[in-house]
N, C-alpha and C positions, 0 to 999 in steps of 0.2 A: 775622491770625486765620484759621483754616481753614474755609472753607465746605463745605457738603455738595455732593455730585453732584447737580446740578440735573436729570440725566437720570432721577432717581427720583421727581421731584415731579409732581404732577398738572399738567395743562395750566392756564395761567393763564386767569382769568375774564375775561370781555369788559370793556370800559371801563364799562359802565353797571353790571355786576355789581360791578366793584371799588369804584365810587364809592358803591354800596349798603352794601357791607361797611364802607368807611370810616365813614359815618354811623351804621351800626349799632355799630360798635366805640366811636366817641365816646359814643354814648348808654348803652351796656351797661357802660361803664367805671364808672359810680357807681350805677346802678339796675338793678333786676331781674337781680341776678346769678345767681339760681337758673335762669335760662332763657337764659344766655349763648350766642350761636349760635356761638361760637368754642371751647365747652368740649371737644366731640369731638376736633376738630383739633389743640388743644393738649395733649391727654392722650394722643393716639395718637402724636404726633411723639417721636422720640427726644430726651430732655429734660436731658441732661447734657452738658458739654463747651463747647466754643467755640460750638456751634450751639444752645445753649439758648435763645437769644432771636432765632433766625432766623425772620423772617416770622412773627412773634407780636405780640400786643397786652399791654403791660405796664400793669395798672391801678393798682398802688400799689407803691413802694418805701419802706422804713423801716430803722431798726437798733436792735439793742440794745447791750449793753456789749461784744459780741464779734464780731457778724456784721451784714452788710447783708442784707436780704429783699427779693426782689420777687416779686409775685404775678401769676401769669396765672390759668390754672385751678387750678393748684396753686402751692406756696409753695417759692421756690429760695433758697439762701444762698450767700455766700460771705464769708471772713473780712474784717473791717475792715481788718486789716493786709495784706491783698493788694493787688492792682492790676487794673485793667481787662484783660480777657483772660483772668482766672485762671477755673477751673472754678467753676460754680456747681452745686451739688448738691441734690437734692430733699430737703426737710424732711418727715419723718414728723410727723404731727400726732396726740399722744396714741396712738402706736404704729402708726398707719394710713398707709399710701400711697395708698389708693384713697378720696380724698375729694375735694371742691370747695372751694377757699379763696374764700369769699364776703366775706371782710374781714380786714385785718390792720393792727395800729398797735402802737406801742411808747411807753412813757413815759419820763421823764428818768432814772428809777433802773435802767432796763434790763430791764424787765419786758415781754415780749412778748405780745400778745392775738390770737388767730387764730378766725375764725369758721369752723367746719368742717361742711361738709354733705355729704349723699350725693351723688355724682357722678351718679346716675340721675335723680334728681327735683328736687335742691336742697333737700330738707326737711333740717332743722339736727341735726347731731349735738351740737354745743354751741358755746359760746363758751369758748375754753380759755386759760389763762395759764401762762406758763412764766419763771421767773426765772434759769434756767441754761440757756439757748438749746436746749431742746427735750429734755432730758434727763428731766425729770419736768414733768408737765401737771396743772394743776387746772382742772375745769369749773365756771365761774362761775354756770350756770344749773342748775336743778332740772328734773326732767320735769314739774312742776306748775306752773311759773312761766308767766306770761302770753306771755313772750317766746318760749318754747320752741316754740310752734306758729306762729311768725311765719318768714318767709324773710328773712335778713340781706342787705341791698345792700351795706352798707360799715360798717367800724369807724373811728372817729376818737378822737385824744387830743387834749384841750385843757386847758391847766393841770394836767396830769397826772389829768385825769378821763376816764374811757373812755366813749364814746358808741356806740350802735348805731343805725344807720339800717335800718328794716325795712319790710316790706309784708305784707299779707294779701290773698290772692285772694278776691274778692266772687264766690262761686259763684253768687248770684242775678243777677249782671249778665250781659245778652246779648252785651255788647261786651268782656268780659273786664276789667272795671274793676278795679283794685287800691286798696287802702286803705294809706297810709303813715304810718309813726309815727317819733318820735325818742326813745329811751331813753338814759339815763345809768345807769352803775352806782355806786349808793349802797354805800360802803365801811362804813357803818355798819351798816345792816340787810343786806348782802352780798347784795343783790337789784339787778335793773333796774327803774328806775322811770321813768315817763314825764317828759320835761324840762319839760313843762308841761301844763295840763290841755286846751290846745287843740293840742298837738302829736301829735295822732292823728288817723287817718281823714283825712289830708290827701290832696290829689289828684296830688301829685308828690312825689318822694323828696327827703330831705335828701341834698345832695351835697357839703355842706363845713360844718365846724364850726372856730370860732376863739375866742380868749381875748383881750380888749384891756386886761389888766391890772385889769378891772374887773367886767367882765359877759362872758356868754358869747354868741356870735353863731353863726347858722347861716343857709343858704339852701337852697331849692329853686328850679326853675326860674320860678316865680311871684312869689317875694319874700323879704325878709329877716325874721328872727326874732331876739330878744335877750332877756336877763334872767339871772335867777340860776337855780341848779339847781333844777328843780321848778316854776318859774314863767316860764319863756321863752314869748313871745308874738309875734305879729306886730310887726314895727318900725312906728312911726308917727311916726318923725320927719320933719319936713319935708323934702320931697324924696326920701323914700327910693324906691329903685327897684323898680318891679313890673312884670310881664310884661305885653306887649301884643301885637297882631298880628305885629310883627316883634322883639320884644324879650323874651329869656328870660335869666335870670340864670346865669351860667357857672361864676364862680369867686370865692373869698372868701379874703382873708389880712388879717392885722394886721401893719403894717410897723413898724420900729424906733422911730418916734414914737407908736406907738399909735394911728395913725389906722387905721380900718377901711376896707378896699379892696375892691370888688365889680366884676367885669368882666361886661360884658352882651353878648350875641350881636350886638346892633345896633351894635357898634363904639363902646361908650362905657365910660369908667372912672368909677365913682362913689367919692367920698372922703367920710368922715365923721371929721373932724379929732377928735383926743382932747379930750373935754369940749365939743364942737362941738354946735350946735342945729339944723344943717342940712346936708343933703348937698349937695356940689357934683358936676358931672359934666364930663367932657371928651372928644372924640373922640380916638381912638388911631390915627395915622397919620404918616408922615414929613413929611407936608405940614402937619400938625396940623389938618387939616379932616377932616369926617366923609366916610367912604368906605363906599358900599355892597357893596364887594368885600372889606371887613374883617369878620370875624365873630369877636369875641374869645372865648377859653376861658378855661382855668386860669391862674392866676398865682401867682408866688412872690416874695419879695424876696431880693436877694443884696446883701451889705455888702461883701464884699471884691472888689478891683479894682485895675488899675494906677493907681499915685499920681496921674498925670497925669489920670485920667478921672474924670467925675462919677459918684458913687455915694452912697448905695446906689441899686440899680437893681430895678425891677419886671421880671420876665420874664413877658411876657403871650403866651399863645398865640393863633395866629390859626387858626381852624377853617374856613378858606376857602382853595381853592386860590390861592398854591402851599403854603399851610400853614405849618408854621414856628412863629417866634414873634418877638416886639419885644422889645427893651430899652427901659426907658421910665425917664427921670431928668430932673428939673427941666423938666417940661413939654415934653419932646422924646421923641419915639418913633424908635428906631433899628432898622432891619431887622436881623434876627439875624446875617445875613451881614456887617454892618459893625460889630457889637458886639464886646466883649471875650471873650465867653465861647468862642466857637467857635474862636478863635485864627487864623482866616482865612476868607476867603469861599469859598475851595475846599473846606476842611474842612466848613463848614456845608453848601455846596451837596450834598456827597457823603454826608451823614448824616442832617441833619434835614430839610432841604427836601423837600417834596411828601408829608411824612408827617406827619398831626395829632397834636398833643400831647395825651396822656391824663393824664399826672401828672408831677410834679416831686418831689425829695427833696433837701434840703440837709442834708449831714451835721451832726453836733452841733458839729463845730469850725468850721463854716461854710467849709470848704475844698474839698470835694467836691460838686458838684451833679448828681444824676441827672436823666436825662429818659425818661420812658416814652412810646413812640409806638405809633400803629397801623400795624403794617409788614407786614400781610398782602398778598400778591402783589406786594411791592415788590422781592423779590430782595435785601433787606438786613435790618436788625436792628431790634428793637424797645426796646433799653435802650442807652443811652450815658451816659457820665460825662465831665465835665472838672473838673481839680484845680487849685487856685490854690496857686501858689509864692510865698511871700513873698520869697524870695531871687532869683528870676527877676522879680518884681513883673509876674506874668502868669498867665493862665489857661493850662491845657495845650492845650485845644482837645478837641474832641468824639471819644472813642475808644470804639468798641463793645465792650460787656461780653461 
């Protein structure tokens, strides 16, 4: 891939500043998008060609029936039929180029949803849908809708239901306190409705939503929520993870056995088996013991892998130096450099290591995994992919997009 001339880049920040930027990148990946500190940097940079993801933060990846999409300050796309290294182009949303992408998601039918906001202050233009990869758009909210005055932090699709994580600025607060809500789009009334009567004015934003083939789940940093549409509420199952002085909830997924999995910052993976009555938890490290130097982040399940290796595997981010991720299967955590996704330790060390993981996306066919990273000031890229080949019985290894 062609890299830009480094001589035109501003001087790199100090180590302390870089650390602050990394922490901010992780935090802003799912909350308070209206005030992302990297917005101006990422909209001023040249943003097409092989340098699209150079020293950027990629907060969300998804696909419709035609394209893959990657969200930074704006939304970019390349054809699903293409390959890593192909040009990613800027997506106009409702005919506009000057916007801030505060959320993106897609459903199984190929409908793409984008929360488009003003680039100047983050106030919402609309939450738009397109079923033809951006040729035509429909705004799902009216000017009088309650959600129209909110700031969108993220969009999610679970069980083909669209969710919007939002916040409102409390202008009466002296410390800039925000109120957070979770809405879903009711296709019957064609309006956004609260996901539950208590899913409003929360103290932190919803950062993940999932479906366990029976009910919906969501998390914020303080705890887990579950229930049917319109009646989601705090999870009260025995052993449910809740925040403490060193525990924050970071990632949520439902695995191929319909077990709910939640990762926490203090190095624990919580599991609620399908139909289970209590949560279990285990530390994630190569030794199998708790480690204060491991702070878990986002997670996703991958089912494909070499025939000789244990699978499926959870891919779990480590939000503490040297960052990267673990592959986890059969109660064993494997450092990313020793796992099967990277292809080799040298590939892992030159692509993923030392950069915090912000997002994952597994293609609909389960054969291409994208990983979005916080790559500011690293002289490297914020988006990589690896592809599984059944004929080679192996993953290709991480390649910069």
